[in-house]
C-alpha distance (Angstrom), angle and dihedral (degrees) to the residues before:
residue distance angle dihedral
M1 . . .
R2 3.81 . .
D3 3.89 90.2 .
R4 3.91 90.5 59.3
E5 3.76 91.4 51.0
E6 3.80 90.9 50.7
E7 3.81 92.8 47.1
L8 3.87 94.0 50.0
P9 3.80 98.1 79.5
E10 3.79 92.1 48.1
R11 3.76 90.2 49.8
L12 3.81 91.1 49.9
E13 3.79 89.8 51.4
T14 3.77 89.8 47.2
D15 3.84 91.4 50.9
A16 3.80 91.5 49.4
E17 3.88 90.0 49.9
R18 3.72 90.3 48.5
R19 3.83 92.6 50.5
R20 3.81 89.3 47.1
R21 3.86 90.4 51.6
R22 3.72 91.6 45.3
A23 3.82 92.2 50.6
Q24 3.79 90.3 50.2
F25 3.82 91.5 48.4
L26 3.83 91.3 51.4
R27 3.81 90.5 48.9
D28 3.77 91.0 50.8
L29 3.82 90.7 46.4
A30 3.78 92.0 52.5
E31 3.82 91.3 47.1
A32 3.82 90.0 51.0
R33 3.82 90.0 50.7
E34 3.82 92.1 51.1
L35 3.81 89.4 48.5
R36 3.81 91.4 50.9
D37 3.81 90.4 46.4
R38 3.86 89.8 54.3
V39 3.80 93.5 44.5
Q40 3.80 100.3 42.1
P41 3.86 107.0 25.6
R42 3.81 94.7 166.5
R43 3.86 93.7 51.8
A44 3.80 89.6 44.6
K45 3.79 92.9 51.9
T46 3.82 89.4 50.4
A47 3.80 89.6 49.6
R48 3.78 91.7 51.1
M49 3.87 91.6 49.2
R50 3.82 90.5 49.8
H51 3.79 90.4 48.8
A52 3.76 91.7 49.4
M53 3.76 90.9 50.6
R54 3.77 92.5 48.7
M55 3.83 89.4 51.3
R56 3.88 91.9 47.4
T57 3.80 93.1 52.3
F58 3.81 96.2 40.5
R59 3.80 113.5 111.8
W60 3.78 122.5 -150.2
């Protein structure tokens, strides 16, 4: 029981680090998408259309 209490602060720190890394990854991913959209507008438009079609045909 004491071991669990000692591990808890380390785990919380690890979760915070994981969330920080994930947020950074998602920011980088969004930046890469924006760059790709600027460099290849036709391909980006096609990808947007495909995504819209997937979302329209998705069933909850």
